[in-house]
C-alpha positions as CSV (number, residue, x, y, z in Angstrom):
1,M,-0.1,0.0,0.1
2,K,1.5,3.3,-1.0
3,L,0.9,6.1,1.6
4,N,0.0,9.4,1.2
5,R,3.0,11.4,2.9
6,A,1.0,14.6,3.0
7,M,-1.5,13.0,5.3
8,I,0.8,12.1,7.7
9,P,1.8,14.2,10.7
10,D,5.7,14.9,11.6
11,I,6.1,12.7,14.7
12,T,7.5,15.9,16.6
13,V,4.3,17.6,16.2
14,L,2.2,14.6,17.6
15,Q,5.0,14.6,20.5
16,A,4.1,18.1,21.0
17,F,0.2,17.6,20.9
18,E,0.5,14.5,23.5
19,C,2.8,16.6,25.7
20,C,0.6,19.8,25.7
21,A,-2.5,17.5,26.3
22,R,-0.8,15.9,29.3
23,H,0.5,19.0,31.0
24,G,-2.6,21.6,29.8
25,N,0.0,24.3,29.5
26,F,2.3,25.3,26.5
27,T,5.0,26.4,28.7
28,L,5.3,23.3,30.6
29,A,5.4,21.2,27.5
30,A,8.0,23.3,26.0
31,A,9.8,22.9,29.2
32,E,9.9,19.1,28.6
33,L,10.4,19.2,25.1
34,N,13.5,21.5,25.5
35,L,11.7,24.1,23.0
36,T,10.4,27.7,23.4
37,Q,6.5,28.1,24.0
38,S,6.4,29.8,20.8
39,A,8.0,27.0,19.0
40,V,5.4,24.4,20.6
41,S,2.5,27.0,19.7
42,R,3.7,26.8,16.3
43,Q,3.6,23.0,16.1
44,I,0.4,22.8,17.4
45,R,-1.2,25.3,15.0
46,A,0.5,23.3,12.2
47,L,-1.2,20.2,13.3
48,E,-4.5,22.0,13.5
49,E,-4.0,23.2,10.3
50,Q,-3.0,20.0,8.6
51,L,-5.9,18.1,10.1
52,G,-8.4,21.0,9.8
53,I,-9.8,21.0,13.4
54,T,-9.3,22.6,16.6
55,L,-7.4,20.5,19.2
56,F,-7.4,23.0,22.2
57,E,-9.5,25.6,23.4
58,R,-7.6,28.7,25.1
59,I,-9.1,29.4,28.5
60,R,-7.2,32.1,30.4
61,Q,-3.9,31.1,31.4
62,R,-4.5,27.2,30.5
63,V,-5.4,25.1,27.3
64,V,-7.9,22.7,27.5
65,L,-8.5,19.8,24.9
66,S,-11.2,20.3,22.5
67,A,-13.8,17.4,22.2
68,T,-12.1,16.6,18.9
69,G,-8.6,16.7,20.7
70,Q,-10.1,14.2,23.3
71,V,-11.1,11.9,20.6
72,L,-7.6,12.1,18.9
73,L,-5.2,11.7,21.9
74,P,-5.6,7.9,22.7
75,E,-4.7,7.4,19.2
76,V,-1.9,9.8,19.2
77,R,-0.6,8.2,22.4
78,Q,-0.9,4.4,20.8
79,L,0.9,5.7,17.8
80,L,3.8,7.3,19.8
81,E,4.1,3.9,21.8
82,R,3.9,1.7,18.9
83,T,7.0,3.9,17.3
84,E,9.0,3.9,20.8
85,D,8.4,0.1,20.7
86,M,9.6,-0.3,17.1
87,V,12.7,1.6,18.1
88,L,13.3,-0.5,21.2
89,R,12.8,-3.8,19.1
90,A,15.2,-2.4,16.3
91,K,17.7,-1.6,19.1
92,A,17.4,-5.0,20.8
93,S,18.0,-6.8,17.6
94,S,20.7,-4.6,16.0
95,D,23.5,-6.9,17.3
96,G,21.7,-9.8,15.2
97,K,19.6,-11.1,18.1
98,K,16.6,-12.5,17.6
99,V,13.6,-10.6,19.5
100,L,10.6,-12.8,20.8
101,S,7.6,-10.7,22.3
102,V,5.3,-12.7,24.8
103,A,2.2,-11.5,26.3
104,T,1.5,-13.2,29.2
105,L,-1.3,-13.2,32.3
106,P,0.4,-11.5,34.9
107,T,0.7,-13.9,37.8
108,F,1.3,-17.0,35.3
109,G,4.4,-14.8,33.9
110,S,5.8,-13.9,37.2
111,R,5.2,-17.3,38.9
112,W,5.6,-19.8,36.1
113,L,6.9,-18.6,33.1
114,V,9.9,-16.2,34.1
115,R,11.6,-18.8,36.4
116,R,11.7,-21.5,33.4
117,L,12.8,-18.8,30.5
118,P,16.7,-19.3,31.1
119,E,16.1,-22.7,30.0
120,F,14.6,-21.5,26.8
121,L,17.4,-18.9,26.4
122,D,20.1,-21.6,27.1
123,L,18.6,-23.6,24.1
124,H,18.3,-20.6,21.7
125,P,21.2,-18.4,22.3
126,G,21.2,-14.9,20.7
127,T,17.4,-14.5,21.6
128,V,16.1,-11.6,23.7
129,V,12.7,-11.8,25.1
130,N,10.4,-9.2,25.7
131,V,7.7,-10.1,28.3
132,A,4.7,-8.1,29.0
133,S,1.4,-8.5,31.1
134,R,-1.6,-8.6,29.6
135,S,-5.1,-10.0,31.4
136,E,-7.6,-10.0,28.3
137,P,-7.4,-10.6,24.4
138,F,-6.1,-7.9,22.4
139,D,-5.3,-7.1,18.7
140,F,-2.2,-8.6,17.5
141,G,-2.4,-6.1,14.6
142,V,-2.0,-3.2,17.1
143,D,0.0,-4.8,19.9
144,R,2.8,-6.8,18.0
145,F,3.5,-9.9,19.9
146,D,4.8,-13.1,18.8
147,V,3.0,-15.4,21.3
148,A,0.4,-14.6,23.8
149,I,-0.6,-17.0,26.9
150,H,-4.7,-17.0,27.5
151,Y,-6.7,-18.3,29.8
152,G,-10.3,-19.3,29.3
153,Q,-11.7,-20.7,25.9
154,P,-9.8,-21.2,22.8
155,I,-11.5,-17.9,21.2
156,W,-9.2,-15.0,20.0
157,A,-10.1,-13.0,16.7
158,H,-7.5,-13.5,14.1
159,A,-5.3,-15.7,16.0
160,V,-4.7,-19.7,16.4
161,C,-5.2,-20.9,19.9
162,T,-3.0,-24.1,20.9
163,Y,-4.0,-26.1,24.2
164,L,-1.3,-26.0,26.9
165,C,-2.7,-27.1,29.9
166,G,-5.7,-27.6,32.2
167,E,-5.6,-26.2,35.7
168,T,-5.9,-28.1,39.2
169,I,-6.7,-25.6,42.0
170,V,-5.9,-26.8,45.6
171,P,-6.6,-25.3,49.1
172,V,-3.9,-23.9,50.9
173,A,-2.9,-21.9,53.8
174,S,0.0,-20.9,56.0
175,P,1.4,-23.5,58.7
176,A,0.3,-20.8,61.5
177,L,-3.4,-20.7,60.3
178,V,-3.7,-24.3,60.0
179,A,-2.6,-24.7,63.5
180,R,-5.4,-22.2,64.4
181,F,-8.2,-23.8,62.1
182,P,-7.3,-27.4,62.1
183,A,-9.0,-28.9,58.9
184,E,-9.8,-32.6,58.4
185,V,-13.1,-32.6,56.4
186,P,-14.4,-29.7,54.2
187,S,-16.9,-28.6,56.7
188,D,-14.0,-27.3,59.2
189,L,-13.2,-24.4,56.5
190,S,-16.6,-23.0,57.0
191,R,-15.7,-21.6,60.1
192,A,-12.3,-20.3,58.9
193,P,-11.3,-17.1,57.2
194,L,-11.2,-17.4,53.3
195,L,-9.7,-15.4,50.3
196,H,-11.1,-14.6,47.1
197,L,-10.0,-13.8,43.8
198,T,-12.3,-11.0,42.6
199,T,-12.4,-12.3,39.0
200,R,-13.6,-15.7,40.1
201,P,-15.8,-15.1,43.0
202,R,-17.4,-18.4,43.2
203,L,-14.5,-20.8,43.3
204,W,-15.2,-21.4,47.2
205,G,-18.8,-21.9,46.3
206,E,-17.8,-24.5,43.7
207,W,-15.4,-26.3,46.1
208,F,-17.9,-26.6,49.0
209,S,-20.3,-27.7,46.5
210,M,-18.1,-30.5,45.1
211,N,-17.9,-31.7,48.6
212,G,-21.6,-31.8,49.1
213,L,-21.9,-28.5,51.6
214,E,-23.9,-26.3,48.9
215,A,-25.8,-24.8,51.9
216,L,-22.5,-23.3,53.5
217,D,-21.5,-19.7,53.4
218,A,-18.6,-19.5,50.8
219,F,-18.5,-15.9,50.4
220,H,-17.1,-14.5,53.6
221,G,-13.2,-13.2,53.9
222,N,-11.1,-10.9,51.9
223,R,-10.9,-10.1,48.2
224,F,-8.2,-9.5,45.9
225,D,-8.0,-8.9,42.2
226,Q,-4.7,-10.9,41.2
227,F,-3.7,-14.3,42.2
228,N,-0.5,-12.8,43.5
229,M,-2.0,-10.9,46.1
230,V,-4.1,-13.9,47.2
231,I,-0.8,-15.9,47.5
232,E,1.1,-13.2,49.6
233,A,-2.2,-12.9,51.9
234,A,-2.1,-16.8,52.2
235,V,1.4,-16.8,53.0
236,A,0.8,-14.1,55.7
237,G,-1.8,-16.1,57.3
238,M,-4.9,-14.0,56.5
239,G,-7.0,-16.8,55.2
240,F,-7.2,-20.2,53.3
241,A,-6.9,-19.7,49.6
242,L,-7.9,-21.6,46.5
243,V,-5.0,-21.4,44.0
244,P,-3.6,-23.3,41.0
245,R,-1.0,-25.4,42.1
246,Y,1.6,-24.2,39.6
247,L,1.5,-20.6,41.0
248,I,2.6,-21.7,44.3
249,E,5.5,-24.3,43.4
250,G,8.0,-22.1,45.3
251,E,5.8,-21.7,48.4
252,L,5.0,-25.4,48.7
253,E,8.6,-26.4,48.2
254,S,9.6,-23.8,51.2
255,G,6.6,-24.6,53.7
256,G,5.2,-20.9,53.5
257,L,2.0,-22.8,52.2
258,V,0.5,-26.3,52.9
259,A,-2.2,-28.1,51.0
260,V,-5.0,-28.5,53.1
261,M,-6.8,-31.9,52.4
262,D,-6.3,-33.8,49.2
263,R,-9.3,-32.2,47.6
264,P,-8.4,-30.5,44.3
265,I,-11.0,-28.8,42.1
266,T,-10.4,-28.5,38.2
267,T,-11.8,-25.7,36.3
268,D,-13.9,-25.4,32.8
269,N,-11.3,-23.1,31.4
270,S,-7.7,-24.0,30.3
271,Y,-4.5,-22.2,29.3
272,Y,-3.6,-21.6,25.7
273,I,-0.7,-20.6,23.4
274,V,-2.1,-17.9,21.0
275,T,-0.1,-16.9,17.8
276,P,-1.5,-14.5,15.2
277,E,-2.7,-15.9,12.3
278,D,-0.2,-13.9,10.1
279,M,2.8,-15.1,12.1
280,K,1.9,-18.7,12.2
281,G,5.1,-19.7,10.3
282,S,7.4,-17.8,12.7
283,S,10.3,-20.2,13.4
284,L,11.0,-18.8,17.0
285,A,7.4,-18.4,18.1
286,T,7.1,-22.2,16.9
287,D,10.1,-23.0,18.8
288,F,8.9,-21.2,21.8
289,Q,5.6,-22.8,21.7
290,N,7.1,-26.2,21.4
291,W,9.0,-25.3,24.4
292,L,6.2,-24.6,26.6
293,L,4.5,-27.8,25.6
294,S,7.3,-29.7,26.7
295,Q,7.4,-27.9,30.1
296,V,3.8,-29.4,30.6
297,R,4.6,-32.7,29.3
298,T,7.6,-33.2,31.8
299,G,5.0,-32.7,34.6
300,E,5.8,-29.0,35.1
301,G,2.5,-27.6,33.9
302,A,-0.6,-26.3,35.8
């Protein structure tokens, strides 16, 4: 596709627009950009003339984004972020290294993936990994990742989902809490403090139901919006938690957490490796996918 260069603003002008919008002040924006206030004003005026719209309303000593400017700002920020990412990726590969960009669920990345990455890098010398957290599906055409780790159902627009593993969730607590609330049968936990994951509020209810205790109040206790925080709260003795076993390998090994009763629960959702359709043949992404699958096959998965 041939670009109409007359329609593309200079990147420095877009930087000036973003900076002015963030500060709400041309003088402060000029200081950040190491320009004069008049130079920044000229850049904004040039952008307004090129686009044929008013970006800022001048109100006393302040500048306020116009309605059109408010619509444009997120797109400009996204464009600047993508430009910066492009430069960083180019610099990372400037010495001949291969770059692999991976989007992962935050807790999966910090507690399972990162501790295993050195093995992958040893198997693929000359590779640089760029790992970022993503909790929801995104557009691979906008966020240029090679691979994503997804939890849920194998549904992702314009992408291929490959099954990685299921999920086994176990009840755990700190040794000190177990001493205070001995749990020999499921009903014992009805009187104990519970910890909940905000995005999966029914986990304890499902666990009690699985153990024939539907009538129990399974919703009391503290709530957290990430497994990382649930795990830390459990280690601190704040309550009993239902957590995927793969996320607490270290705590179980060190004794910071102990499994309470041998009554795991499985979920309907699973983990998937996701690759964009237009990069299906990427050799490095394929190697990474095969390596991830090998980690599960050798018994190290979820």
